[in-house]
N, C-alpha and C positions, 0 to 999 in steps of 0.2 A: 407598623406602617400607618401613615396618616395621609389624608388629602386636605387641601385647604380650599374651603368654599362655603356655600350656604346649604341649608336644607338638612334633612335628617341624616345625611351621610357626611356631614362636615367633621373636620378635625376639632380638637379642643380649642384651636385658635380660629375663631370665626373671622371671616373676611372683613366684616364691618368693624369688628374690634381691632383687627390688624391694621386696616387702612385708617381708622380713626375718623373722627367727624370734623376735625379742624381743616381749615383751608389756608392758603398762603395769602395773608392780607396784602392788599395793594398790588396783587398780580396784574400786570398789564394785559390788556385784551389783545391776544395774538391769534391771527389766523395764518397758518403756514400753508403756502400754496405750491411749494416745490413739487414738481412732477405731476401736479393736478391739472394745470392748464398747459397744453402742449403747443399752443399757438402763440406767436409773438403778439403781445397786446398792442404794440404800435401799428401792427398791420390790420387790426380790426377796424371795421368801418363805422362802428358806432355802438350805442347802447340801445337795446330794444326792451320794450315792455314784454311781460311774460304772456304772450298770446299764442304760443305755439308756432310762431312764424319767425322769420329772420334766421334760419339755420346757418350756423357758421359765424354769427356775430356774438359779441360778448353780451351776456344778459346783464340787466341792471344789478342783479344780485352778485354776479361774479365781479362786476366793476366795483361794487361796494367792498367786497372781500379784498380785492387787490389794493384798494385805497387803504383799507384798515391794516393790511399786512405791511404796508410801507409807511404806516403811522401818519397818513395824511388825514386832515380834518375836513369833513364834508357835511355841510348842513343841508340835508336832503329836503328839508321843508322850504328852502329858499332856492334850490337848484332847479333850473328849467328841465334838467334831465329827468327829474323825478316827479313831475307834475302828475296829478291824478288824471284819470281818463276823462272823457268828455262829459261825464255826469257833473263834474265840478262847474261846468259852464251852462248846463241845462237849467231851465227854470225848475226850482224845487217843487213848486206846486204841480208841475207836470209829472215829475218823478213820483210824487205822493199819490196823485190821482190814477196814474197808469204806470206802475212800476215796470222797469225794463226786465227783460229775461235774465240779464246778468245778476239781478238781485234775488232770484228765486232761491228758496231753500233746497237742500239736497237730502238724500237718504243714504244710510249705510245699508246696502242691499245684500242680505245674507243668503248665500247659496248653501243649503244644508246638505252636506255630503253628496251622495249620488242621487238625491231626490230633486232633480231639476228637469224641466221640460221646455222645448221650444215654444209650445203654445202658451205655457205659463209665463215665459219670459215676455212674450209679446203683450199678453194681457196686463202684466205688471207695469210694463213701460208705458203702455197707452194710458193706463189709469193714472200713473204718476204725472205724465205730461199734462193730461187734462185737468188734474187737480192743482196744477201750478208749481210743480217741482222742476228744478233745472238740471238735475243730474243725479247719478248713482255712483256709489263706490262699491265694487264687487269684492266681497270676502267669501272665500270658499272654506267652509268650516266642516266639522264632523257632522254626522247625521243629527246629533243633538248635543247639547252642552249640559254637563251635570255637576259642576261647571266645567269639568275637563271634557276631553273628547269622548263622546258616547257613540254607540253603534245601534242602529235599528235593523234587525234581521229581516230577511225576505223582501228587500226593496224591489219594486218593479223595474228599476233601472240600475242594477248593480255595476254595470260597465262604466259608469261615470265616476272617474277618479280625478281629483284636481290635478291639473298640469299634465294630463295625458291627452291623447288625441280626441276621444269622445268629449272630454271637457272643453278642449279648445274649440271644437265645432260649436258648442253652445255659446262660448264667449264670442265667437265670430258672429253668430246669429244675434246676440245682444248688441254688438257693435253696429251691425247693419240696421237694427231697429232703432238704436239711439240716433244714428244719422238721419234716418227717415223722420224721426220725431223731433229732431233738434235738441236732443239731450246730450249733456256731457257725460262721458263714461270714464271712470277712474278705476284702476285695477290695483289691488293689493299685491305686493311684490312676491308673495309666497302663499301657500295654503295656510289656513289658520289666521289669527290676527296678531300673532307675535312669533318671530320678529323679522328675520331675514335668513332664509336657508331653504333646504329641500333635500330630496333624495339624491340630488347631484353633488352635494357637498361631501367630500371625503373626510376621513379623520384628520388628515394633514391640514385641511382648510377649515376645520371646525374650531369652535372656541376651545381654548386651552386652559389648563390649570396646573399649578406646580404640585408635584407629588414627590414623596421621598421614602426611602427606607433607611434604617439606621442599624449600625453594628457597634456594640460596645467592646473595646479592647483595652488591655492593660499595658502600660508602658514598661520600658526597661528591657524588652526583648523584641526580636523581629517578629512581625505579624505577617502571615501569608494566608489568604483566604479568598472567598468569593462573596462579593457584595450582591445581594439579591435585588432584582428589580422591585420597585414598589408594587404592592398588590392593592388594587383599588376595588371598591364596591362596583360591580358592573352596571348598576342602575344609574340613570341620569343624575348628574349633580346639578340640578336646575331648580329654579324658583317654584315651578309647578310641574313636577315630573309625572303626575298621575294621568292615566287614561283608563277608559273602560275596556277591559280585556275580555272579549267574548268567550275565549276558551276557559276563563275562570268564572265567567258569569258575574263579575264584580269589578270595581275599580281597583287597579293595581299599578305598580311601577314597572314598566317594561325593562328588559335587559338590553343594553347597548353593547354589542359584541366588540366594537372597537375599543371599549374601555378594558377589555381583556387582552387585546392584541397590539394596540398602538401605544408606543412609548419611545420618547427621545430623551437622551441624557442631556443634562445641563452642566453639572459640575459634581465633583466629589470633594467634600470638605471634612476636615477633622477639627474638633475643638474639645476642650475639657468637658467631661461628662456633667459636672455640676457647676452652678453659679454662672455669673456673667463672664464672658470670654473677652479678654483683651484682643484688640485687632490683630496683634502679632501672634495670638494663640489660635487664630482661625487659619488653618493650614490647608492649602490647595493641593489635593492629591489627584486631580483629574487626570493628569498624564501618567499616573502610576497604574491606572486601571485599564485593562485591555478590553476588547470588544465583548468578551464573555463575562465581564465583571470580576475577573481575577485581579488581585491587588497584593502588592508586597510593600510593607512599610515598617520602619522601626520607630515607634512612638516614644516621646520622652516619658519620663517617669510619671506615674499617676494613671487615673482612669480617663479614657478618651472615647468619644462617640464619633464614628465615621458615618457621614450622611451621603447617600447617593441621591442627588437631586435630579429630577427630570420633569418632563411634562407629558400629559396625555389629554385626550379630548374630555371636556366636561360632560359630554354626552347629552348636553342640552339640545332638545329637538323643538322644531316649530310646533306650536300648539294654538288652539285645539283643532287639529286636522284629522281627516280620515286616517286610519292606521296605515293604509297603503300609500298615502301621500306624505306621511311624516318622514322627515329627514333631519339631519343635523343642522344646527345654527352655524352660519359662517363665522369665521374669526373676525370680530369687529375691530381688532387692532392691527390687522394685516390687510393692507390695501390690495394685495394680489388676491386674497380670498374674497374680499368685498367686490372687487372688479369682476372676478370669475362669476360670482353669484348674479350680479346685476347684468352682466353681458349674456349670461345664460338665459335669464328671463327676457331681456330685450330681444335676443335672437329668436326665442319662441314667439314673441309678439310680432316681430317682423315676418316670420315664417307664416303665421296664421292670420295676421291682421294688417300686414304691411300696406295694403291698398286701402285700408279703412282708417288710417291715422288721420288726425286733424290737419296735418301738413301735407298729406298725399295729394298729388295733382288731381286724382279722381275724387277727392274728398268733397263732400257737401255736408252741411250741418255741423254737428259737434263731433260725435263719435269719441274714440279713445283719445284722451289728452294727457293723462297723468299716471305716473307710477307712485304708489302710496306706501308709506311705512307707518304702521300703527304704533301704539304705545309700546314701551319696552318692558318685557318681562322675561328676558332670556338669562337672567342671573349675572353674576359678577365674575368674569374670568380673571386669572392672575398671571397669564403668560401668553406670549406670542413668539414666533421664532426669532424675531429681531429685537426682543425685549432688551437683551444685554447691550447691544450697540445703541439702541434708542435711548436707554437710560443714561449711558455714558455721554451721549451727545447733548442731551437735554439737561442733565443734572450736573455733569462735569466730573463724575467719579464712577468707578467700577462698582457694580452692585454685587459681584460674586461673593465677596467676603461677608456680605450682609444677608445672603440667602438663609442662614440659620434663623434669622428673625422670623421668616415665614413658618419655620418649624416651632415657633414659640420660644426661641432662645433670646437672651439679651446679649448684644455685642457692644463692647466698649463701655457703654453706660446707658442708663435708662433714658437720659436726655438724647444721646446720639441715636439710640434705637428708635425713639419717637420721631426724630428728624428724618430717619430713613423711611419710616412709615408714611410720613407726609410726602416725601419726595416720590415714593413709589406710587402713592395715590395720585399725585399730580401727573406723573408720567402716564398712568392709565387714562386719566382725563385728556391729556394731550393727544394720545394715540386714538382715542375714540373720536376726538374732534378732527384730527388730520387724516386718519386712515378710513374712518367709517363715514362720518358726516360729510366730509369734503368730496367723497368719491361718487355717489350716485348721480348728483346733479349734472355734472358735465357729460356723463354717459347718457343720461336721459335726454339731455338737450340735443346731443348729437343724433339721437333717434327721433327728435321732434316732440318729445314729451316733457312735461313738468315734473319736478320732484317735490312732493308734499309729504310731511311727516308730523307726528306728535312728539316733540323733542323734550320730554319731561321725565323725571324720575328714573334716571339712568346714571352710569358712572361717567358723567361729564358735567361741564359747567354750562347751564342753559344759555346764558347770554352769549357764549362763544360759538354755539352751534346753530342758533336761530338764523344767522345771516346766510347759511348755506341753503336754506329752504326757499323755494320759489314762493310758496304760501305756507305760513306757519299754521299748524293745527293744534288745538287744545282739546280738553275734555271736561265736561261737567256732568255730575250725577244728581239724582234726586234721592235724598236719604231722609226718611221720615217726612216725606213730602216737602222737603226744604232744599233749596239750591245748595249743592255741595260740589264745589270745584275741586279738581284733582291737579294740584300744582299748576293751576291756570295762570295765576297772576304773574309769576316770573317770565313765562313765555310771552304773555301780552306786553309786559313792560319791555322786554328785549325787542319785540317786534315794533312797538311804538318808537323805541329809541333809534331804530334805523329807518323809520318812515314807512313801514308797511301799512297799507291801507285796508287789506283784506285779512281777517283773522277768522278761520273756520273752526268749528267745534263739533266733536262727537257729542251729541246733545241728548240729555235726559236719560242716560244710562242709569239703571237701577237694579236693585235686587228684588227677588220675587215677592218678599213680604211687603214691598211698597208699591207693587203694581198688580200683577196677577189678573190681567184682563179687567181691572177696575179703573184704569186711567181714562181721562177724557180731556177735552181742550181747556176747560176752566181750571182743571187741576194743573195742567201744564203751564198756564200763562204766567203766574208770578215767578216760576222757576226760570222760564225762558227770559222774562224781563230782567231778572237779576243778572243773567249772563250777558244780555245786551249792555247793561250798565257797567259790566266788568270789561267790556271791550270787544266781545264777540260780535261779529256782524254777518256771519252766515252759519246757519244751522245745518249740520249733517245729522239728521234724525236717526237715533239708535233705538229701534231698528225697523227695517222693512224686510220681511222674509220672502224669498222667492216662493210663489205658490204654484206648484207644478201640476196640480190635479184639478178635476172638475170643481167648479165653484160651489157645488152642492155640499162639498166637504168643508164646512166652516166650523171654527175659525181657521182650520187648515194647518199647514206646516208651521212649526214654531221653532224658534232658536233654542229654546230651553229656558233656563231660569233667569237669564239676563234681559234687561232692556224693557222699553215701553213698546207696545205693539202698534205699529203703524202698518198700513197696507190696505189693499183694496177689499179685503174680507173683514175688516174691522166694522162693527155695527154702525159707527158714526162716520164712516169714510166719506159719504156724500155731504152731509151737513158740515162735517169737519173741515171742508174746503174753505169755509169762512175763516177758520183759525189759520189755515195756510196763507190765505190772503193777508191776514193781519201780520203774520211773520214776514211775508214778502214785502208788504208796505213799509214795515219798520226797517228791514234790511236795506231798502232802497235809500232811505235817508241816512242810515248809520254807515253806509258805504260812501256817502257823499262827503266832499271836503276832506278835512284832516282832523284827527284826534287832537283835542286841546287838553294838555295835562293840567290837572287841578292846581290852582295857585290862588293867592289872595286876589289876583287881578282877573281870574277867569272863572272862579267857582261859584256855583249856585249856593245860596244860603237858604235853608228851610227852617221854619219855626212852626211847629204844630200848635194850632190854636183850638182844636177840638177833636175829640175822638182819639184813636190810637193808630193812625197810619204809620207805616215804615217806608220812608221815601229814599230811593236811590236814583242816581242820575249819571248822565255822561254828556259831554259837550264836544261838538264838532263845529268846524268853521270852514266855509268855502272862500273866505275873504270878502265876499259880498253879503254873506248871511251867517248868522250864528244859529245853531241847532242844538237844543237841549232836549234829551229824552228823560222824562221824569216818571218814575213808576212807583206806585204803592205796592210793595211786595207782601203786604199783610192781608190776612183774611178779615180784617176789620177796616172800616172807613174812617174818614175824618176830614178836617180842614187844616190848611197850612198856609202861612204867608211865604211866598217865594220871592227872593230878592236876587236879581240878576245884575252882574257888573256891567251894565250897558245903559247908555243914556241917550242915544241918538236914533234908536230904531223902535218901531211899534211892535208890541208883543202880539203874536197870533197863537191861537190854540188849535192844534190839529189833532183830531182823534183818530188813531190808527185802527180802531175797531170799526167805526162807522164810515171813515173816510171823509168826515166833515172838516172844514177849515173855516175859521172865522177870526176876525180881529177882536181884541179885547179893548174895552173902553174904560173899565174901572181899574185904575192903577194909580200909584203915586210915584213921584220921581224926585230924586235929589241930585246932588252934584256927581254922584258915582254910581247910583243904582236905580233900577226901576223895580217896583215891588207891587204885588197884588196877592189877594187871598184866593185860594182855589180849593174846591171841594173834591175829594177823591172817594169814590165808592171802593169797596173791598177789591183789591188786586187791580185797580184801574190805573191806566197809564196814558200819558199825553206827550206830544211833542210841543215844545214852546219854541216858536220860530221867530227870529228877528231879522227881517230882510227889507222892510219898508221904512222910509224916513218917518220919524216921529212927528206927529202933527197934533194940534189941539183938537179935542173932541168936545162936542156940545152936550153929549149924553153920557150918563154914568150907569149903563145897564149892568146887571149882575154878570159876572163872568160865566156862571153856570145858571141857566134859566131854571128857577124853581117850578115844580109841578104840583098841581093839586088834583085830587081824585074827584072825578065827576060821575063815575059809575064803577061798581064792582061786579065782576062777572063770576058769580058764585057757582052754585050747583047746576044740575040739569045739563051735564055734558054727555054727549054720545061719543063713546070711545071705541074705535075699531082696532083690533089686533090682527096680526097676520097668522092665520091658522096653519100655514105651512111651517111655522116655528112654534107650534104648540098653543097659540092663542085661541080664544073662543071663535067659533065659526061666524057668530053674529055680533053686531055692535052691542056694547054693554052700556047701560045707563049708570052714570056716576052722579048720585044725588049730591055728593060733596067731593071735592078733590081729595085724593088719597094716594098714599104710597102703595104701589103695586104689590109689594112684598107683604102687605097686611091683608091681602085678599084671601078668601077661603077657596077661590078657584085656582087650582094648580097652574092652569094655563096662563093666568095673570101673575101669580106669585113668582113663578120661575121664568117669566117672559124676558127675553132679550131681543132688542130690535126696535122698530118704530111702531108707535101707536098714534092714531090720528084722533085728536079731540075736536069735536064740532059743536058749535053753538050759534044760535041766531040772537041778535040784539037789535033793538030799535033805537035809532039816534034822533034826538030832538033837533028841530030846526035851529034852536039857539046855539048849537055847537057847529053849525055849518061854517066852513071857512076858518075854523080855529085850528091851531097846531096841537094835534093830539098824539099821544103815545100810548102804546099798549105795554103795561108793565106786568111781567109774568110772575113776579114773586120768586118762589123757589122752584128751580127746574133741575131734574136729574135725568138727562145730563145735557142735552142739546135740543133746541126747539127751532122749527121752521114755521114762520107765520104767513098765512094766506088770508086775505080779506076779499070777499066777493070775487073769488077766482084769481085775484092778483097776488102773485108771490112777492112778498115784501122783503124777505131775507131771513137770515139765521140769527138766533139769539143764543149765545154760547158762553157769555161771561157777564159779570156785574157791569152796569146796574140792571141787567136782565130786562131791558126795555127796547122798544123799536117804534119809530114814528109811523103812524098809520093815517096821517091826515089826508093824503091824496086818494086813499082807497075807500074810506068810509063815506056813506051817503046819508042825507037827512031822511032816512027811511029804514026799512029792515035790512040788516046786514048779516052775512054769514061769515063767522069767524072759524078758521081752521088752524089748529096748532098741532104739528107733527112732532112728537117727542120721541127721542131716541136715547136709550140707556146703554149700558155696557154689557159685555159678554158674560160677566161673572154669573149672573143669576141663572141663565139657561144651562151653563156648564154645571152649576151646582144642582139644578133640577134634574139633569141627566144622571147625576150620581144617585138619585133615588131609585133608578132603574137597575136591573141586572147588568153586569158587565159583559161586553162582547169583544173586548180586546184584553191582551195581557200587558200589565204594567210592571216596570222595574223601578226600584227605589232610585231617586236622584241623588242629590247631595245629602249624605247621611248626617252632616253636621248641623245645618240649619233647617233640615226637613222641608226643602223647598218644593217638593212634589215628586211626581213620578214621570218617567219617560216611556214611550211606547217600546215594548220589548221586541215586537215583530209586527209586520203588517199582517192583519188577519186575512184569511182566505176570502171572506165575503167582500172585502175591499179590493183585493187583487183581481177578483173575478166580476167586479161591479154587480154584486148580488144584493138583494135586500138584507139589511142587517138583522141579526137574530134578536137583538134587543130593540123591538119596534118602538118603544117609548123614548128612545134616545134620538136627539135631533142634531147633535154636534159631533164633529170628529176633529181631533187634533193630536199632535205627537207629544204634547206635554200636558200633564194634568196637575193643576195646583190644588184641587179641591177634594173634599169628602162630602158625603151627604149632609153632614152637620155643620159645614162651613157657613158662616154668617152671610146672609144675603146683602146686596147693595141697594140702599134706598133708591127708588126709581119712580119716574113719572112726573107729571105736572102737579106740584103741591100748592102753588099759589101763595097768597091770594092774587088772582088775576084782576087787574084794574085798568080802566081807561082814564088816562091822566091828561090834563090840559096845561100847557105852558101858561104861567101866570102873566 
């Protein structure tokens, strides 16, 4: 017996090898819409933008699909039907100075198993709204991720199981709060983050794979016998089948009972036992076998193999979800199965949230707007109940006699066998497109919701499925602190090809060795800038975990080993709002106008003239203005000559960090380009905007004002730490600026949080009225500057400088710099103390840390913790007492600088 699929239970014929890697060159782009749209297009009243309104009308996406299906050509860039929203007509300077709510970044809001609370939901959402976020996508995962589904015992709220009544009540509360706060709420279509299924999916509606048994017989005499049903490994045949099994106390692979009991016959075929079988040697014996598997046949001379082909569930289950919420993945090549799944979820949404949807008559604010499908990790199925007829219809021949190819046999010839593999792969791609991707959108629209998904790395052609999405979503990671897209470019290219203006991204996903409570805004900036330059224009930050407990338990609930830690309990949450504003401001411009594809006539040309900056860029146009975002993604600075293919408009330099906007006066112009030199600090970025008519200038001021040092603010700083988090009770005198981790005082060495540096300086009268900047030198990791009681802003990235002109006086001045570092040091410091919780090993492969085995009694009863020297509480531990500390504090040199 063998099965055909992926993973540790696969047959010798791996599905990837079977399907091959080749594609059909020149295949026409086809979107089949038969039975998808049930209304007569001619009766539709018009095309609407995707705003959750206009129920019963054709969406612009459906209209595009219909046109594509009938081979019509449509230039969306020129059609009035597909004009961008009102932002295209707004003044760009207004958008930049006061970005609209529609341009805010979002978060992926991770609900970890049963550890959810109404009070925590409210606090999370209020914090996100106040910080400048526009919406949340709810994912209901396991208690912890290791990276598979993990369980934390003794939860204070064990009754909360995803997609059951207690969980829906919490979702309803979140929707009410989102409406109150004007936040958009997006809901993943099932528990876990992959892919589409649940406890309501039966074996018949689940993903299917071809399985077979074989019986060898000798020819020349009558054979009478019973063909056994295939026997399959009862464990899931999936890409990631592992879960943490509490009864075993370790990670294991669960048994799927349906793989023992569910089986449907496809065909019975006989062919010579050895070598390639000619087509006429593949003999169909299906009708000779009765319901009990009994068969009678007189084979020709020689040795023959009789194959009993059938199909069973792959056993693939949604992951990583709570064990009680885990169910089978629906059959992606079966519209009935996909429809059943989506209608089930939409029915539950209507039951629990019907009066809270964005299109409800009683609706105010945003609320629930979208059904979300995350990236695909459900494995590669090989069958669906209508596979035979669909293959015949699409490829023009019967696949029955080719089934032995699935069992590793050669039929007819190597060439014809390979052709069948290509045809079979193409049929799977077709079915995923037409049965899976084409189905959720119309159903969601009928319910007043949008359909958003990450359509990459699955058994389909990306460019063919992107048009079915209301908003395309992509994903990028940070690996070794470098921007690392995950099949992002093909999705972006497909979205741009059909004129999509909004491209959202699961942003900054990472592995524990690259984050582990060490991440901070400056670290994130060049990674995010690279994504902007690749076409992303809305971040869905991965991740923000729902914090259900009292905020004294910091850093609190954790997703596990994946992702960057955003959320209200992050050390730099408050000063980090400056980074959120930066993202918001960038997204406002990058969502304006239309993407301009690189070409000789549109592309920026850069020539480095000093240092080693690495420049990336993207170009958008509103018709009235050209917008270039240019980012140095390197941790080194330098200068470059930028040459733009524009001759009639004045260059302006807009700094998205400070929000400043100014015209450039030092540039050269020829018949085709305008060029100028620009200096970039490490990881610095600018918008170059061309919107005003070019005019002659009488001055040639530098494009970046040089600064000269007029005063260095050296030692004698008084530094105050928070004693509630282990810091010294009294302010500490720093004779020189130093790394906190070099201190002999444990309360400083292991400190995480905010420390306030104070110093008094006297300003001479000769500097009165001058434009002055405070340059902080090296900061680990975020600084807020206050001068004479006036809060001036946050310094979080290079060039680590802030203008202080209006706050300084020609007299004595008080300088205050509040410096915030990351959580790592306090967590490592706590590991110097005796443990008062039980930990369980996480990922045994990369040794990513430990997860909380059970909630301790002192936590459950709100009692003082036994290990009094510990300050932090979290459900995931990356550290040991010997883990290296993270350089922290204000390292300087701190200087007062004057514009030359």
